[in-house]
ChimeraX commands (.cxc) that place a marker at each C-alpha (Angstrom):
marker #1 position 120.45,94.53,86.90 radius 0.5
marker #1 position 118.71,91.24,86.42 radius 0.5
marker #1 position 117.41,88.79,88.36 radius 0.5
marker #1 position 119.50,85.71,89.06 radius 0.5
marker #1 position 119.53,82.52,91.21 radius 0.5
marker #1 position 115.61,81.60,90.65 radius 0.5
marker #1 position 114.95,78.21,91.15 radius 0.5
marker #1 position 111.42,78.70,89.30 radius 0.5
marker #1 position 111.38,78.04,85.69 radius 0.5
marker #1 position 111.42,80.38,83.13 radius 0.5
marker #1 position 107.94,79.79,81.92 radius 0.5
marker #1 position 106.71,80.30,85.75 radius 0.5
marker #1 position 108.59,83.18,85.93 radius 0.5
marker #1 position 107.15,84.62,83.16 radius 0.5
marker #1 position 103.66,84.00,84.31 radius 0.5
marker #1 position 104.72,85.72,88.11 radius 0.5
marker #1 position 106.04,89.02,85.84 radius 0.5
marker #1 position 102.66,89.28,83.74 radius 0.5
marker #1 position 100.86,88.92,87.58 radius 0.5
marker #1 position 102.92,91.43,89.23 radius 0.5
marker #1 position 102.17,93.89,86.17 radius 0.5
marker #1 position 98.29,93.32,86.45 radius 0.5
marker #1 position 98.74,94.04,89.96 radius 0.5
marker #1 position 97.64,89.89,91.61 radius 0.5
marker #1 position 99.11,89.62,95.02 radius 0.5
marker #1 position 101.90,87.08,95.40 radius 0.5
marker #1 position 99.59,84.81,97.35 radius 0.5
marker #1 position 96.86,84.47,94.58 radius 0.5
marker #1 position 99.49,84.44,91.67 radius 0.5
marker #1 position 101.05,81.34,93.75 radius 0.5
marker #1 position 97.33,79.58,94.21 radius 0.5
marker #1 position 97.04,79.69,90.32 radius 0.5
marker #1 position 100.28,78.26,89.76 radius 0.5
marker #1 position 100.51,76.01,92.14 radius 0.5
marker #1 position 103.97,77.43,93.83 radius 0.5
marker #1 position 104.45,78.13,97.11 radius 0.5
marker #1 position 103.17,81.51,98.14 radius 0.5
marker #1 position 106.73,82.59,99.76 radius 0.5
marker #1 position 108.83,81.60,96.03 radius 0.5
marker #1 position 106.25,83.81,94.55 radius 0.5
marker #1 position 106.52,86.27,97.41 radius 0.5
marker #1 position 110.62,86.21,97.17 radius 0.5
marker #1 position 110.30,86.47,93.09 radius 0.5
marker #1 position 107.76,89.91,93.57 radius 0.5
marker #1 position 110.61,90.94,95.62 radius 0.5
marker #1 position 113.60,90.43,93.10 radius 0.5
marker #1 position 111.17,92.27,90.64 radius 0.5
marker #1 position 110.80,95.13,92.69 radius 0.5
marker #1 position 114.59,95.47,93.59 radius 0.5
marker #1 position 115.33,95.53,89.82 radius 0.5
marker #1 position 112.70,98.52,89.02 radius 0.5
marker #1 position 114.18,100.12,91.92 radius 0.5
marker #1 position 117.54,99.85,90.30 radius 0.5
marker #1 position 116.81,100.99,87.10 radius 0.5
marker #1 position 114.88,103.89,88.57 radius 0.5
marker #1 position 117.90,104.94,90.36 radius 0.5
marker #1 position 120.11,104.38,87.29 radius 0.5
marker #1 position 117.11,106.78,85.72 radius 0.5
marker #1 position 117.45,109.41,88.14 radius 0.5
marker #1 position 121.10,110.05,88.29 radius 0.5
marker #1 position 120.82,111.13,84.73 radius 0.5
marker #1 position 117.57,113.16,84.98 radius 0.5
marker #1 position 118.92,115.25,87.96 radius 0.5
marker #1 position 122.24,115.08,87.23 radius 0.5
marker #1 position 122.91,118.79,88.13 radius 0.5
marker #1 position 121.12,121.05,91.22 radius 0.5
marker #1 position 117.58,120.22,92.18 radius 0.5
marker #1 position 115.66,123.00,94.02 radius 0.5
marker #1 position 112.76,122.07,95.95 radius 0.5
marker #1 position 109.57,124.02,98.01 radius 0.5
marker #1 position 107.93,123.75,100.81 radius 0.5
marker #1 position 104.44,122.11,100.69 radius 0.5
marker #1 position 101.90,120.75,103.21 radius 0.5
marker #1 position 99.09,117.89,101.80 radius 0.5
marker #1 position 96.71,117.37,104.05 radius 0.5
marker #1 position 94.80,118.31,107.07 radius 0.5
marker #1 position 91.35,119.65,107.18 radius 0.5
marker #1 position 90.23,123.02,105.12 radius 0.5
marker #1 position 88.98,125.98,107.55 radius 0.5
marker #1 position 85.57,125.57,108.21 radius 0.5
marker #1 position 85.12,122.21,107.20 radius 0.5
marker #1 position 84.27,120.25,110.34 radius 0.5
marker link #1:1,2 radius 0.2
marker link #1:2,3 radius 0.2
marker link #1:3,4 radius 0.2
marker link #1:4,5 radius 0.2
marker link #1:5,6 radius 0.2
marker link #1:6,7 radius 0.2
marker link #1:7,8 radius 0.2
marker link #1:8,9 radius 0.2
marker link #1:9,10 radius 0.2
marker link #1:10,11 radius 0.2
marker link #1:11,12 radius 0.2
marker link #1:12,13 radius 0.2
marker link #1:13,14 radius 0.2
marker link #1:14,15 radius 0.2
marker link #1:15,16 radius 0.2
marker link #1:16,17 radius 0.2
marker link #1:17,18 radius 0.2
marker link #1:18,19 radius 0.2
marker link #1:19,20 radius 0.2
marker link #1:20,21 radius 0.2
marker link #1:21,22 radius 0.2
marker link #1:22,23 radius 0.2
marker link #1:23,24 radius 0.2
marker link #1:24,25 radius 0.2
marker link #1:25,26 radius 0.2
marker link #1:26,27 radius 0.2
marker link #1:27,28 radius 0.2
marker link #1:28,29 radius 0.2
marker link #1:29,30 radius 0.2
marker link #1:30,31 radius 0.2
marker link #1:31,32 radius 0.2
marker link #1:32,33 radius 0.2
marker link #1:33,34 radius 0.2
marker link #1:34,35 radius 0.2
marker link #1:35,36 radius 0.2
marker link #1:36,37 radius 0.2
marker link #1:37,38 radius 0.2
marker link #1:38,39 radius 0.2
marker link #1:39,40 radius 0.2
marker link #1:40,41 radius 0.2
marker link #1:41,42 radius 0.2
marker link #1:42,43 radius 0.2
marker link #1:43,44 radius 0.2
marker link #1:44,45 radius 0.2
marker link #1:45,46 radius 0.2
marker link #1:46,47 radius 0.2
marker link #1:47,48 radius 0.2
marker link #1:48,49 radius 0.2
marker link #1:49,50 radius 0.2
marker link #1:50,51 radius 0.2
marker link #1:51,52 radius 0.2
marker link #1:52,53 radius 0.2
marker link #1:53,54 radius 0.2
marker link #1:54,55 radius 0.2
marker link #1:55,56 radius 0.2
marker link #1:56,57 radius 0.2
marker link #1:57,58 radius 0.2
marker link #1:58,59 radius 0.2
marker link #1:59,60 radius 0.2
marker link #1:60,61 radius 0.2
marker link #1:61,62 radius 0.2
marker link #1:62,63 radius 0.2
marker link #1:63,64 radius 0.2
marker link #1:64,65 radius 0.2
marker link #1:65,66 radius 0.2
marker link #1:66,67 radius 0.2
marker link #1:67,68 radius 0.2
marker link #1:68,69 radius 0.2
marker link #1:69,70 radius 0.2
marker link #1:70,71 radius 0.2
marker link #1:71,72 radius 0.2
marker link #1:72,73 radius 0.2
marker link #1:73,74 radius 0.2
marker link #1:74,75 radius 0.2
marker link #1:75,76 radius 0.2
marker link #1:76,77 radius 0.2
marker link #1:77,78 radius 0.2
marker link #1:78,79 radius 0.2
marker link #1:79,80 radius 0.2
marker link #1:80,81 radius 0.2
marker link #1:81,82 radius 0.2
view
């Protein structure tokens, strides 16, 4: 899967990808690059969709057999701690 139907220039797409990796918000990246915030947010969403697709494909290879899960509880307050 790849990003398609994107009207942004390749140069801007690469810069947005760099900002995504650096965890810059879409709105801040849009301000820096001089594009519409909605365009940056849409591109960020497309990046996340591509990442999710590839992780899903990878998980089918890793978890091809039976997977055993145990019950666990995280959080709450320790006894005696108020």
